[in-house]
GUDOSE-638034 format. One record per residue (C-alpha): residue number from 1; x, y, z. Coordinates in Angstrom, 1 decimal. Layout:
N
<pt><n>NUM</n><X>X</X><Y>Y</Y><Z>Z</Z></pt>
...
//
This chain:
318
<pt><n>1</n><X>-28.3</X><Y>0.1</Y><Z>1.8</Z></pt>
<pt><n>2</n><X>-29.7</X><Y>-2.7</Y><Z>-0.3</Z></pt>
<pt><n>3</n><X>-27.0</X><Y>-5.4</Y><Z>-1.0</Z></pt>
<pt><n>4</n><X>-27.7</X><Y>-8.1</Y><Z>-3.5</Z></pt>
<pt><n>5</n><X>-26.0</X><Y>-10.9</Y><Z>-5.4</Z></pt>
<pt><n>6</n><X>-26.1</X><Y>-11.3</Y><Z>-9.2</Z></pt>
<pt><n>7</n><X>-24.3</X><Y>-13.5</Y><Z>-11.7</Z></pt>
<pt><n>8</n><X>-22.0</X><Y>-12.0</Y><Z>-14.5</Z></pt>
<pt><n>9</n><X>-20.0</X><Y>-14.0</Y><Z>-17.0</Z></pt>
<pt><n>10</n><X>-20.8</X><Y>-17.0</Y><Z>-14.5</Z></pt>
<pt><n>11</n><X>-19.4</X><Y>-15.4</Y><Z>-11.7</Z></pt>
<pt><n>12</n><X>-21.1</X><Y>-14.3</Y><Z>-8.6</Z></pt>
<pt><n>13</n><X>-21.0</X><Y>-10.6</Y><Z>-7.5</Z></pt>
<pt><n>14</n><X>-22.1</X><Y>-8.5</Y><Z>-4.7</Z></pt>
<pt><n>15</n><X>-24.0</X><Y>-5.5</Y><Z>-5.9</Z></pt>
<pt><n>16</n><X>-25.5</X><Y>-2.4</Y><Z>-4.4</Z></pt>
<pt><n>17</n><X>-29.2</X><Y>-1.6</Y><Z>-5.4</Z></pt>
<pt><n>18</n><X>-29.8</X><Y>2.1</Y><Z>-6.0</Z></pt>
<pt><n>19</n><X>-33.1</X><Y>3.1</Y><Z>-7.6</Z></pt>
<pt><n>20</n><X>-33.5</X><Y>1.1</Y><Z>-10.7</Z></pt>
<pt><n>21</n><X>-29.7</X><Y>0.3</Y><Z>-11.0</Z></pt>
<pt><n>22</n><X>-27.5</X><Y>-2.5</Y><Z>-9.6</Z></pt>
<pt><n>23</n><X>-23.7</X><Y>-1.4</Y><Z>-9.1</Z></pt>
<pt><n>24</n><X>-21.6</X><Y>-4.5</Y><Z>-9.2</Z></pt>
<pt><n>25</n><X>-18.8</X><Y>-4.0</Y><Z>-6.6</Z></pt>
<pt><n>26</n><X>-16.2</X><Y>-6.4</Y><Z>-8.3</Z></pt>
<pt><n>27</n><X>-16.3</X><Y>-4.5</Y><Z>-11.3</Z></pt>
<pt><n>28</n><X>-16.5</X><Y>-1.0</Y><Z>-9.7</Z></pt>
<pt><n>29</n><X>-13.7</X><Y>-1.7</Y><Z>-7.3</Z></pt>
<pt><n>30</n><X>-11.6</X><Y>-2.6</Y><Z>-10.3</Z></pt>
<pt><n>31</n><X>-12.7</X><Y>0.4</Y><Z>-12.2</Z></pt>
<pt><n>32</n><X>-12.2</X><Y>2.8</Y><Z>-9.4</Z></pt>
<pt><n>33</n><X>-9.3</X><Y>1.1</Y><Z>-7.6</Z></pt>
<pt><n>34</n><X>-6.6</X><Y>4.0</Y><Z>-8.4</Z></pt>
<pt><n>35</n><X>-8.9</X><Y>6.5</Y><Z>-6.9</Z></pt>
<pt><n>36</n><X>-9.8</X><Y>4.5</Y><Z>-3.7</Z></pt>
<pt><n>37</n><X>-8.1</X><Y>5.7</Y><Z>-0.3</Z></pt>
<pt><n>38</n><X>-7.9</X><Y>2.1</Y><Z>0.7</Z></pt>
<pt><n>39</n><X>-7.6</X><Y>-0.2</Y><Z>-2.6</Z></pt>
<pt><n>40</n><X>-6.0</X><Y>-3.3</Y><Z>-0.9</Z></pt>
<pt><n>41</n><X>-8.7</X><Y>-5.8</Y><Z>-0.1</Z></pt>
<pt><n>42</n><X>-9.0</X><Y>-9.6</Y><Z>-0.2</Z></pt>
<pt><n>43</n><X>-9.7</X><Y>-10.8</Y><Z>-4.0</Z></pt>
<pt><n>44</n><X>-12.8</X><Y>-12.6</Y><Z>-2.9</Z></pt>
<pt><n>45</n><X>-14.4</X><Y>-9.9</Y><Z>-0.6</Z></pt>
<pt><n>46</n><X>-17.0</X><Y>-8.8</Y><Z>-3.1</Z></pt>
<pt><n>47</n><X>-18.0</X><Y>-12.4</Y><Z>-4.3</Z></pt>
<pt><n>48</n><X>-18.4</X><Y>-14.3</Y><Z>-1.1</Z></pt>
<pt><n>49</n><X>-21.5</X><Y>-12.8</Y><Z>0.9</Z></pt>
<pt><n>50</n><X>-20.7</X><Y>-14.5</Y><Z>4.3</Z></pt>
<pt><n>51</n><X>-17.1</X><Y>-13.0</Y><Z>4.1</Z></pt>
<pt><n>52</n><X>-18.4</X><Y>-9.5</Y><Z>2.9</Z></pt>
<pt><n>53</n><X>-20.7</X><Y>-9.5</Y><Z>5.8</Z></pt>
<pt><n>54</n><X>-18.2</X><Y>-10.7</Y><Z>8.3</Z></pt>
<pt><n>55</n><X>-15.9</X><Y>-7.9</Y><Z>7.2</Z></pt>
<pt><n>56</n><X>-18.4</X><Y>-5.2</Y><Z>6.5</Z></pt>
<pt><n>57</n><X>-17.5</X><Y>-2.7</Y><Z>9.0</Z></pt>
<pt><n>58</n><X>-13.9</X><Y>-2.8</Y><Z>7.6</Z></pt>
<pt><n>59</n><X>-15.0</X><Y>-2.4</Y><Z>4.1</Z></pt>
<pt><n>60</n><X>-17.7</X><Y>-0.2</Y><Z>4.5</Z></pt>
<pt><n>61</n><X>-15.7</X><Y>3.0</Y><Z>3.9</Z></pt>
<pt><n>62</n><X>-14.5</X><Y>1.6</Y><Z>0.7</Z></pt>
<pt><n>63</n><X>-17.9</X><Y>0.7</Y><Z>-0.5</Z></pt>
<pt><n>64</n><X>-19.0</X><Y>4.2</Y><Z>0.3</Z></pt>
<pt><n>65</n><X>-16.3</X><Y>5.6</Y><Z>-1.6</Z></pt>
<pt><n>66</n><X>-17.3</X><Y>3.5</Y><Z>-4.6</Z></pt>
<pt><n>67</n><X>-20.8</X><Y>4.6</Y><Z>-4.5</Z></pt>
<pt><n>68</n><X>-19.7</X><Y>8.2</Y><Z>-4.5</Z></pt>
<pt><n>69</n><X>-17.6</X><Y>7.7</Y><Z>-7.4</Z></pt>
<pt><n>70</n><X>-20.2</X><Y>5.8</Y><Z>-9.1</Z></pt>
<pt><n>71</n><X>-22.8</X><Y>8.5</Y><Z>-8.8</Z></pt>
<pt><n>72</n><X>-20.7</X><Y>10.6</Y><Z>-11.2</Z></pt>
<pt><n>73</n><X>-21.1</X><Y>7.8</Y><Z>-13.8</Z></pt>
<pt><n>74</n><X>-24.7</X><Y>6.4</Y><Z>-13.1</Z></pt>
<pt><n>75</n><X>-25.2</X><Y>4.5</Y><Z>-16.1</Z></pt>
<pt><n>76</n><X>-21.5</X><Y>3.2</Y><Z>-17.0</Z></pt>
<pt><n>77</n><X>-21.9</X><Y>-0.4</Y><Z>-18.4</Z></pt>
<pt><n>78</n><X>-18.5</X><Y>-1.3</Y><Z>-17.0</Z></pt>
<pt><n>79</n><X>-19.9</X><Y>-1.6</Y><Z>-13.4</Z></pt>
<pt><n>80</n><X>-23.7</X><Y>-1.1</Y><Z>-13.7</Z></pt>
<pt><n>81</n><X>-26.7</X><Y>-3.0</Y><Z>-15.0</Z></pt>
<pt><n>82</n><X>-30.4</X><Y>-1.9</Y><Z>-15.0</Z></pt>
<pt><n>83</n><X>-32.3</X><Y>-3.6</Y><Z>-12.3</Z></pt>
<pt><n>84</n><X>-34.7</X><Y>-4.9</Y><Z>-14.9</Z></pt>
<pt><n>85</n><X>-32.2</X><Y>-7.0</Y><Z>-16.6</Z></pt>
<pt><n>86</n><X>-30.2</X><Y>-8.3</Y><Z>-13.6</Z></pt>
<pt><n>87</n><X>-30.9</X><Y>-11.8</Y><Z>-12.7</Z></pt>
<pt><n>88</n><X>-30.6</X><Y>-11.5</Y><Z>-8.8</Z></pt>
<pt><n>89</n><X>-29.7</X><Y>-14.5</Y><Z>-7.0</Z></pt>
<pt><n>90</n><X>-30.5</X><Y>-15.3</Y><Z>-3.3</Z></pt>
<pt><n>91</n><X>-28.3</X><Y>-12.7</Y><Z>-1.3</Z></pt>
<pt><n>92</n><X>-26.7</X><Y>-15.5</Y><Z>0.5</Z></pt>
<pt><n>93</n><X>-26.8</X><Y>-18.8</Y><Z>-1.5</Z></pt>
<pt><n>94</n><X>-25.0</X><Y>-20.9</Y><Z>1.1</Z></pt>
<pt><n>95</n><X>-25.5</X><Y>-19.6</Y><Z>4.5</Z></pt>
<pt><n>96</n><X>-23.8</X><Y>-21.3</Y><Z>7.3</Z></pt>
<pt><n>97</n><X>-27.0</X><Y>-22.0</Y><Z>9.2</Z></pt>
<pt><n>98</n><X>-30.6</X><Y>-21.4</Y><Z>8.7</Z></pt>
<pt><n>99</n><X>-32.7</X><Y>-21.2</Y><Z>11.8</Z></pt>
<pt><n>100</n><X>-36.3</X><Y>-21.1</Y><Z>11.5</Z></pt>
<pt><n>101</n><X>-39.3</X><Y>-20.5</Y><Z>14.1</Z></pt>
<pt><n>102</n><X>-42.5</X><Y>-22.1</Y><Z>14.3</Z></pt>
<pt><n>103</n><X>-45.7</X><Y>-20.8</Y><Z>15.7</Z></pt>
<pt><n>104</n><X>-44.5</X><Y>-17.3</Y><Z>16.1</Z></pt>
<pt><n>105</n><X>-47.9</X><Y>-15.5</Y><Z>15.4</Z></pt>
<pt><n>106</n><X>-50.8</X><Y>-16.1</Y><Z>17.5</Z></pt>
<pt><n>107</n><X>-53.3</X><Y>-16.0</Y><Z>14.7</Z></pt>
<pt><n>108</n><X>-51.1</X><Y>-18.8</Y><Z>12.7</Z></pt>
<pt><n>109</n><X>-51.4</X><Y>-21.1</Y><Z>16.0</Z></pt>
<pt><n>110</n><X>-55.1</X><Y>-20.4</Y><Z>16.2</Z></pt>
<pt><n>111</n><X>-55.7</X><Y>-21.2</Y><Z>12.4</Z></pt>
<pt><n>112</n><X>-54.4</X><Y>-24.7</Y><Z>13.1</Z></pt>
<pt><n>113</n><X>-56.8</X><Y>-24.7</Y><Z>16.0</Z></pt>
<pt><n>114</n><X>-53.8</X><Y>-25.3</Y><Z>18.5</Z></pt>
<pt><n>115</n><X>-53.6</X><Y>-23.8</Y><Z>22.0</Z></pt>
<pt><n>116</n><X>-51.9</X><Y>-20.5</Y><Z>22.4</Z></pt>
<pt><n>117</n><X>-49.7</X><Y>-20.7</Y><Z>25.6</Z></pt>
<pt><n>118</n><X>-48.5</X><Y>-17.5</Y><Z>27.6</Z></pt>
<pt><n>119</n><X>-45.1</X><Y>-16.4</Y><Z>26.6</Z></pt>
<pt><n>120</n><X>-43.5</X><Y>-16.9</Y><Z>29.9</Z></pt>
<pt><n>121</n><X>-44.4</X><Y>-20.7</Y><Z>29.6</Z></pt>
<pt><n>122</n><X>-42.9</X><Y>-21.5</Y><Z>26.5</Z></pt>
<pt><n>123</n><X>-39.6</X><Y>-21.1</Y><Z>24.4</Z></pt>
<pt><n>124</n><X>-39.1</X><Y>-20.1</Y><Z>20.7</Z></pt>
<pt><n>125</n><X>-39.7</X><Y>-23.4</Y><Z>18.9</Z></pt>
<pt><n>126</n><X>-36.7</X><Y>-23.5</Y><Z>16.6</Z></pt>
<pt><n>127</n><X>-35.8</X><Y>-25.9</Y><Z>13.7</Z></pt>
<pt><n>128</n><X>-33.4</X><Y>-25.7</Y><Z>11.0</Z></pt>
<pt><n>129</n><X>-33.4</X><Y>-25.9</Y><Z>7.2</Z></pt>
<pt><n>130</n><X>-30.3</X><Y>-27.1</Y><Z>5.1</Z></pt>
<pt><n>131</n><X>-28.7</X><Y>-25.1</Y><Z>2.3</Z></pt>
<pt><n>132</n><X>-30.1</X><Y>-27.0</Y><Z>-0.3</Z></pt>
<pt><n>133</n><X>-33.3</X><Y>-25.3</Y><Z>0.7</Z></pt>
<pt><n>134</n><X>-32.0</X><Y>-22.0</Y><Z>-0.7</Z></pt>
<pt><n>135</n><X>-33.3</X><Y>-20.4</Y><Z>-4.0</Z></pt>
<pt><n>136</n><X>-33.6</X><Y>-16.9</Y><Z>-5.1</Z></pt>
<pt><n>137</n><X>-35.9</X><Y>-14.5</Y><Z>-6.7</Z></pt>
<pt><n>138</n><X>-38.0</X><Y>-16.0</Y><Z>-9.5</Z></pt>
<pt><n>139</n><X>-37.1</X><Y>-19.5</Y><Z>-7.8</Z></pt>
<pt><n>140</n><X>-38.0</X><Y>-22.0</Y><Z>-9.0</Z></pt>
<pt><n>141</n><X>-39.7</X><Y>-23.6</Y><Z>-5.8</Z></pt>
<pt><n>142</n><X>-39.8</X><Y>-27.5</Y><Z>-7.0</Z></pt>
<pt><n>143</n><X>-42.7</X><Y>-29.5</Y><Z>-6.1</Z></pt>
<pt><n>144</n><X>-41.0</X><Y>-32.8</Y><Z>-5.1</Z></pt>
<pt><n>145</n><X>-42.5</X><Y>-36.1</Y><Z>-6.5</Z></pt>
<pt><n>146</n><X>-43.1</X><Y>-37.1</Y><Z>-2.9</Z></pt>
<pt><n>147</n><X>-45.0</X><Y>-33.8</Y><Z>-2.1</Z></pt>
<pt><n>148</n><X>-48.6</X><Y>-33.9</Y><Z>-1.7</Z></pt>
<pt><n>149</n><X>-49.5</X><Y>-30.7</Y><Z>0.4</Z></pt>
<pt><n>150</n><X>-46.9</X><Y>-28.0</Y><Z>-0.5</Z></pt>
<pt><n>151</n><X>-47.9</X><Y>-24.9</Y><Z>1.4</Z></pt>
<pt><n>152</n><X>-46.6</X><Y>-21.2</Y><Z>1.5</Z></pt>
<pt><n>153</n><X>-45.3</X><Y>-19.1</Y><Z>4.6</Z></pt>
<pt><n>154</n><X>-44.1</X><Y>-15.4</Y><Z>4.3</Z></pt>
<pt><n>155</n><X>-41.6</X><Y>-14.5</Y><Z>6.8</Z></pt>
<pt><n>156</n><X>-39.1</X><Y>-11.6</Y><Z>7.9</Z></pt>
<pt><n>157</n><X>-35.5</X><Y>-13.1</Y><Z>7.7</Z></pt>
<pt><n>158</n><X>-32.7</X><Y>-11.8</Y><Z>9.9</Z></pt>
<pt><n>159</n><X>-29.1</X><Y>-11.8</Y><Z>8.7</Z></pt>
<pt><n>160</n><X>-26.5</X><Y>-12.3</Y><Z>11.4</Z></pt>
<pt><n>161</n><X>-23.7</X><Y>-9.7</Y><Z>11.0</Z></pt>
<pt><n>162</n><X>-21.4</X><Y>-10.1</Y><Z>14.2</Z></pt>
<pt><n>163</n><X>-20.7</X><Y>-13.5</Y><Z>16.1</Z></pt>
<pt><n>164</n><X>-23.1</X><Y>-13.7</Y><Z>19.0</Z></pt>
<pt><n>165</n><X>-23.1</X><Y>-15.9</Y><Z>22.1</Z></pt>
<pt><n>166</n><X>-24.8</X><Y>-15.4</Y><Z>25.4</Z></pt>
<pt><n>167</n><X>-26.4</X><Y>-12.0</Y><Z>24.1</Z></pt>
<pt><n>168</n><X>-29.0</X><Y>-10.2</Y><Z>26.0</Z></pt>
<pt><n>169</n><X>-32.2</X><Y>-9.1</Y><Z>24.3</Z></pt>
<pt><n>170</n><X>-31.3</X><Y>-5.4</Y><Z>24.6</Z></pt>
<pt><n>171</n><X>-28.1</X><Y>-5.8</Y><Z>22.7</Z></pt>
<pt><n>172</n><X>-29.3</X><Y>-8.5</Y><Z>20.4</Z></pt>
<pt><n>173</n><X>-30.0</X><Y>-6.2</Y><Z>17.5</Z></pt>
<pt><n>174</n><X>-26.2</X><Y>-4.9</Y><Z>17.4</Z></pt>
<pt><n>175</n><X>-25.4</X><Y>-8.5</Y><Z>16.0</Z></pt>
<pt><n>176</n><X>-27.9</X><Y>-8.1</Y><Z>13.0</Z></pt>
<pt><n>177</n><X>-26.4</X><Y>-7.3</Y><Z>9.7</Z></pt>
<pt><n>178</n><X>-29.8</X><Y>-6.6</Y><Z>7.8</Z></pt>
<pt><n>179</n><X>-33.0</X><Y>-8.2</Y><Z>6.9</Z></pt>
<pt><n>180</n><X>-34.4</X><Y>-9.9</Y><Z>3.8</Z></pt>
<pt><n>181</n><X>-37.5</X><Y>-11.9</Y><Z>2.8</Z></pt>
<pt><n>182</n><X>-37.7</X><Y>-15.6</Y><Z>3.1</Z></pt>
<pt><n>183</n><X>-40.6</X><Y>-18.1</Y><Z>2.4</Z></pt>
<pt><n>184</n><X>-40.6</X><Y>-21.2</Y><Z>4.6</Z></pt>
<pt><n>185</n><X>-42.2</X><Y>-23.6</Y><Z>1.8</Z></pt>
<pt><n>186</n><X>-43.6</X><Y>-26.6</Y><Z>3.8</Z></pt>
<pt><n>187</n><X>-44.8</X><Y>-30.1</Y><Z>2.9</Z></pt>
<pt><n>188</n><X>-47.8</X><Y>-30.6</Y><Z>5.3</Z></pt>
<pt><n>189</n><X>-48.5</X><Y>-34.2</Y><Z>4.5</Z></pt>
<pt><n>190</n><X>-45.2</X><Y>-35.9</Y><Z>4.2</Z></pt>
<pt><n>191</n><X>-45.2</X><Y>-39.6</Y><Z>4.8</Z></pt>
<pt><n>192</n><X>-42.6</X><Y>-41.2</Y><Z>2.5</Z></pt>
<pt><n>193</n><X>-42.8</X><Y>-44.9</Y><Z>4.1</Z></pt>
<pt><n>194</n><X>-45.9</X><Y>-46.8</Y><Z>4.4</Z></pt>
<pt><n>195</n><X>-46.4</X><Y>-47.8</Y><Z>8.1</Z></pt>
<pt><n>196</n><X>-48.3</X><Y>-50.4</Y><Z>10.1</Z></pt>
<pt><n>197</n><X>-48.3</X><Y>-48.4</Y><Z>13.1</Z></pt>
<pt><n>198</n><X>-47.2</X><Y>-44.7</Y><Z>13.9</Z></pt>
<pt><n>199</n><X>-44.8</X><Y>-44.1</Y><Z>16.8</Z></pt>
<pt><n>200</n><X>-45.4</X><Y>-41.3</Y><Z>19.4</Z></pt>
<pt><n>201</n><X>-42.9</X><Y>-38.9</Y><Z>17.3</Z></pt>
<pt><n>202</n><X>-43.3</X><Y>-40.1</Y><Z>13.7</Z></pt>
<pt><n>203</n><X>-45.6</X><Y>-37.2</Y><Z>13.3</Z></pt>
<pt><n>204</n><X>-43.3</X><Y>-34.6</Y><Z>14.6</Z></pt>
<pt><n>205</n><X>-40.4</X><Y>-35.9</Y><Z>12.3</Z></pt>
<pt><n>206</n><X>-42.8</X><Y>-36.1</Y><Z>9.4</Z></pt>
<pt><n>207</n><X>-43.5</X><Y>-32.2</Y><Z>9.9</Z></pt>
<pt><n>208</n><X>-39.5</X><Y>-31.5</Y><Z>10.4</Z></pt>
<pt><n>209</n><X>-38.6</X><Y>-33.5</Y><Z>7.3</Z></pt>
<pt><n>210</n><X>-41.3</X><Y>-31.5</Y><Z>5.4</Z></pt>
<pt><n>211</n><X>-39.3</X><Y>-28.4</Y><Z>5.8</Z></pt>
<pt><n>212</n><X>-36.3</X><Y>-29.8</Y><Z>4.4</Z></pt>
<pt><n>213</n><X>-36.7</X><Y>-30.3</Y><Z>0.7</Z></pt>
<pt><n>214</n><X>-34.9</X><Y>-28.7</Y><Z>-2.0</Z></pt>
<pt><n>215</n><X>-35.8</X><Y>-24.9</Y><Z>-2.8</Z></pt>
<pt><n>216</n><X>-38.0</X><Y>-24.8</Y><Z>0.2</Z></pt>
<pt><n>217</n><X>-36.4</X><Y>-21.6</Y><Z>1.7</Z></pt>
<pt><n>218</n><X>-36.5</X><Y>-18.8</Y><Z>-1.2</Z></pt>
<pt><n>219</n><X>-34.8</X><Y>-15.6</Y><Z>-0.1</Z></pt>
<pt><n>220</n><X>-34.3</X><Y>-12.2</Y><Z>-1.5</Z></pt>
<pt><n>221</n><X>-34.4</X><Y>-10.0</Y><Z>-3.4</Z></pt>
<pt><n>222</n><X>-31.7</X><Y>-8.4</Y><Z>-1.4</Z></pt>
<pt><n>223</n><X>-30.5</X><Y>-7.7</Y><Z>2.1</Z></pt>
<pt><n>224</n><X>-31.5</X><Y>-4.3</Y><Z>3.6</Z></pt>
<pt><n>225</n><X>-29.0</X><Y>-3.3</Y><Z>6.2</Z></pt>
<pt><n>226</n><X>-29.8</X><Y>-2.9</Y><Z>9.9</Z></pt>
<pt><n>227</n><X>-29.6</X><Y>1.0</Y><Z>10.0</Z></pt>
<pt><n>228</n><X>-32.3</X><Y>1.5</Y><Z>7.5</Z></pt>
<pt><n>229</n><X>-34.8</X><Y>-0.4</Y><Z>9.6</Z></pt>
<pt><n>230</n><X>-34.9</X><Y>1.1</Y><Z>12.9</Z></pt>
<pt><n>231</n><X>-37.8</X><Y>-1.3</Y><Z>14.4</Z></pt>
<pt><n>232</n><X>-38.0</X><Y>-4.8</Y><Z>12.9</Z></pt>
<pt><n>233</n><X>-41.3</X><Y>-5.3</Y><Z>14.7</Z></pt>
<pt><n>234</n><X>-43.2</X><Y>-2.5</Y><Z>12.8</Z></pt>
<pt><n>235</n><X>-43.0</X><Y>-4.0</Y><Z>9.4</Z></pt>
<pt><n>236</n><X>-46.2</X><Y>-4.8</Y><Z>7.2</Z></pt>
<pt><n>237</n><X>-45.9</X><Y>-8.5</Y><Z>5.6</Z></pt>
<pt><n>238</n><X>-47.9</X><Y>-9.8</Y><Z>2.5</Z></pt>
<pt><n>239</n><X>-48.0</X><Y>-12.6</Y><Z>0.4</Z></pt>
<pt><n>240</n><X>-50.1</X><Y>-13.6</Y><Z>-2.7</Z></pt>
<pt><n>241</n><X>-50.5</X><Y>-16.7</Y><Z>-4.8</Z></pt>
<pt><n>242</n><X>-51.4</X><Y>-16.0</Y><Z>-8.5</Z></pt>
<pt><n>243</n><X>-52.4</X><Y>-12.5</Y><Z>-7.5</Z></pt>
<pt><n>244</n><X>-54.7</X><Y>-13.4</Y><Z>-4.6</Z></pt>
<pt><n>245</n><X>-53.9</X><Y>-12.1</Y><Z>-1.2</Z></pt>
<pt><n>246</n><X>-53.4</X><Y>-14.8</Y><Z>1.2</Z></pt>
<pt><n>247</n><X>-51.5</X><Y>-13.4</Y><Z>4.1</Z></pt>
<pt><n>248</n><X>-51.5</X><Y>-9.7</Y><Z>5.4</Z></pt>
<pt><n>249</n><X>-50.2</X><Y>-8.7</Y><Z>8.7</Z></pt>
<pt><n>250</n><X>-47.5</X><Y>-7.1</Y><Z>10.9</Z></pt>
<pt><n>251</n><X>-44.0</X><Y>-8.1</Y><Z>12.5</Z></pt>
<pt><n>252</n><X>-45.3</X><Y>-6.5</Y><Z>15.6</Z></pt>
<pt><n>253</n><X>-47.7</X><Y>-9.5</Y><Z>16.0</Z></pt>
<pt><n>254</n><X>-44.8</X><Y>-11.9</Y><Z>16.7</Z></pt>
<pt><n>255</n><X>-45.0</X><Y>-13.6</Y><Z>19.8</Z></pt>
<pt><n>256</n><X>-41.2</X><Y>-13.7</Y><Z>20.2</Z></pt>
<pt><n>257</n><X>-39.3</X><Y>-10.5</Y><Z>19.0</Z></pt>
<pt><n>258</n><X>-36.4</X><Y>-10.5</Y><Z>16.7</Z></pt>
<pt><n>259</n><X>-34.2</X><Y>-9.4</Y><Z>19.8</Z></pt>
<pt><n>260</n><X>-35.7</X><Y>-12.0</Y><Z>21.9</Z></pt>
<pt><n>261</n><X>-35.1</X><Y>-14.6</Y><Z>19.3</Z></pt>
<pt><n>262</n><X>-31.5</X><Y>-13.8</Y><Z>18.7</Z></pt>
<pt><n>263</n><X>-31.0</X><Y>-13.8</Y><Z>22.6</Z></pt>
<pt><n>264</n><X>-32.5</X><Y>-17.3</Y><Z>22.8</Z></pt>
<pt><n>265</n><X>-30.5</X><Y>-18.7</Y><Z>20.2</Z></pt>
<pt><n>266</n><X>-27.4</X><Y>-17.5</Y><Z>21.4</Z></pt>
<pt><n>267</n><X>-27.9</X><Y>-19.2</Y><Z>24.6</Z></pt>
<pt><n>268</n><X>-27.7</X><Y>-22.4</Y><Z>22.7</Z></pt>
<pt><n>269</n><X>-25.3</X><Y>-21.8</Y><Z>19.6</Z></pt>
<pt><n>270</n><X>-23.0</X><Y>-19.5</Y><Z>18.4</Z></pt>
<pt><n>271</n><X>-24.6</X><Y>-17.5</Y><Z>15.7</Z></pt>
<pt><n>272</n><X>-22.2</X><Y>-16.5</Y><Z>12.9</Z></pt>
<pt><n>273</n><X>-21.9</X><Y>-13.7</Y><Z>10.3</Z></pt>
<pt><n>274</n><X>-24.2</X><Y>-14.7</Y><Z>7.3</Z></pt>
<pt><n>275</n><X>-26.4</X><Y>-17.0</Y><Z>9.5</Z></pt>
<pt><n>276</n><X>-30.1</X><Y>-16.5</Y><Z>8.8</Z></pt>
<pt><n>277</n><X>-32.9</X><Y>-16.6</Y><Z>11.4</Z></pt>
<pt><n>278</n><X>-36.4</X><Y>-16.9</Y><Z>9.7</Z></pt>
<pt><n>279</n><X>-38.9</X><Y>-15.3</Y><Z>12.3</Z></pt>
<pt><n>280</n><X>-42.1</X><Y>-17.4</Y><Z>11.7</Z></pt>
<pt><n>281</n><X>-45.1</X><Y>-16.6</Y><Z>9.7</Z></pt>
<pt><n>282</n><X>-48.6</X><Y>-15.0</Y><Z>10.2</Z></pt>
<pt><n>283</n><X>-52.0</X><Y>-16.6</Y><Z>9.6</Z></pt>
<pt><n>284</n><X>-53.1</X><Y>-17.3</Y><Z>6.0</Z></pt>
<pt><n>285</n><X>-51.2</X><Y>-20.4</Y><Z>5.0</Z></pt>
<pt><n>286</n><X>-53.1</X><Y>-22.8</Y><Z>2.8</Z></pt>
<pt><n>287</n><X>-53.5</X><Y>-25.9</Y><Z>4.9</Z></pt>
<pt><n>288</n><X>-56.4</X><Y>-24.8</Y><Z>7.2</Z></pt>
<pt><n>289</n><X>-58.4</X><Y>-24.4</Y><Z>3.8</Z></pt>
<pt><n>290</n><X>-57.1</X><Y>-27.4</Y><Z>2.3</Z></pt>
<pt><n>291</n><X>-55.3</X><Y>-25.2</Y><Z>-0.6</Z></pt>
<pt><n>292</n><X>-51.7</X><Y>-25.9</Y><Z>-1.5</Z></pt>
<pt><n>293</n><X>-49.2</X><Y>-25.0</Y><Z>-4.4</Z></pt>
<pt><n>294</n><X>-49.3</X><Y>-26.4</Y><Z>-7.7</Z></pt>
<pt><n>295</n><X>-47.0</X><Y>-26.5</Y><Z>-11.0</Z></pt>
<pt><n>296</n><X>-47.4</X><Y>-23.1</Y><Z>-12.5</Z></pt>
<pt><n>297</n><X>-48.2</X><Y>-21.1</Y><Z>-9.5</Z></pt>
<pt><n>298</n><X>-46.7</X><Y>-17.7</Y><Z>-8.7</Z></pt>
<pt><n>299</n><X>-46.2</X><Y>-16.5</Y><Z>-5.2</Z></pt>
<pt><n>300</n><X>-45.3</X><Y>-13.0</Y><Z>-4.3</Z></pt>
<pt><n>301</n><X>-44.4</X><Y>-11.8</Y><Z>-0.9</Z></pt>
<pt><n>302</n><X>-43.4</X><Y>-8.4</Y><Z>0.4</Z></pt>
<pt><n>303</n><X>-42.1</X><Y>-6.7</Y><Z>3.5</Z></pt>
<pt><n>304</n><X>-42.3</X><Y>-3.0</Y><Z>4.3</Z></pt>
<pt><n>305</n><X>-39.1</X><Y>-1.3</Y><Z>3.6</Z></pt>
<pt><n>306</n><X>-37.3</X><Y>-4.3</Y><Z>2.4</Z></pt>
<pt><n>307</n><X>-39.1</X><Y>-5.2</Y><Z>-1.0</Z></pt>
<pt><n>308</n><X>-40.8</X><Y>-8.0</Y><Z>-3.0</Z></pt>
<pt><n>309</n><X>-39.7</X><Y>-11.8</Y><Z>-3.6</Z></pt>
<pt><n>310</n><X>-41.7</X><Y>-13.3</Y><Z>-6.2</Z></pt>
<pt><n>311</n><X>-41.0</X><Y>-17.2</Y><Z>-7.2</Z></pt>
<pt><n>312</n><X>-42.4</X><Y>-19.4</Y><Z>-9.9</Z></pt>
<pt><n>313</n><X>-43.7</X><Y>-23.2</Y><Z>-8.6</Z></pt>
<pt><n>314</n><X>-42.6</X><Y>-26.1</Y><Z>-10.9</Z></pt>
<pt><n>315</n><X>-43.3</X><Y>-29.7</Y><Z>-10.6</Z></pt>
<pt><n>316</n><X>-40.3</X><Y>-32.0</Y><Z>-10.4</Z></pt>
<pt><n>317</n><X>-39.1</X><Y>-33.5</Y><Z>-13.5</Z></pt>
<pt><n>318</n><X>-38.3</X><Y>-37.5</Y><Z>-12.9</Z></pt>
//
């Protein structure tokens, strides 16, 4: 099942993507309400993605009923919109937490001429992004006025569907709701203040702060639920800038698998429904070649079995 979010009459609504059509669940629920076996649901269940994800197991039967009824009226404008006319938003515009992995592909480590350690001698290097990083299909990705070296990173993002704490790797995927595309946009040369002297950790904090800027986590175009992706470690992932391919890899090249990442994080924090984990990027980013994003660029990433996420890049208006 492909689950997206779009806006109609300035109100967000969860939709199901089928072929070239978006089925709007709030409108379809109202339209078919008298025909549904269990029509009593919280009013915001189809407008609040984290709540929908948390209660998906309870509402799934009703969603399937709606889809079966909608098949009989495939182009009814009361609850459908052609995908070509749908302005999709990020599927979870305000996730509770966004966890990201650095250096999770060997080739990406090597392209920065850094040392690759054996897996048993390292832990997944995790950092976080704030909610204000999130933007959806189309973007835009805003180049901030303090930005100098804005880089791209294509990543598989995991959406948590069930609370996870102290989870074993072999059970970790049971806590996944689904998967989506995410770009970890990065400012590689951030240094806002002039310094007479760099302290030992200044370089690290500049790197970390360079991940936090507004619109630096494009996501979408939708979430593909877990049952449709049998193996998250067997997905081709690509990214192009202005039509020129920059990244081409497979998620099987990850150092730490999705299951291992979830298990590790769950030892530290409680993962909640709607949380997002972005699993790191393969080689092919711009920094090693000294190539960075500029105003007017188009960045397009795709992940096998999920779809494509395209964003426009714009300079910040000040």
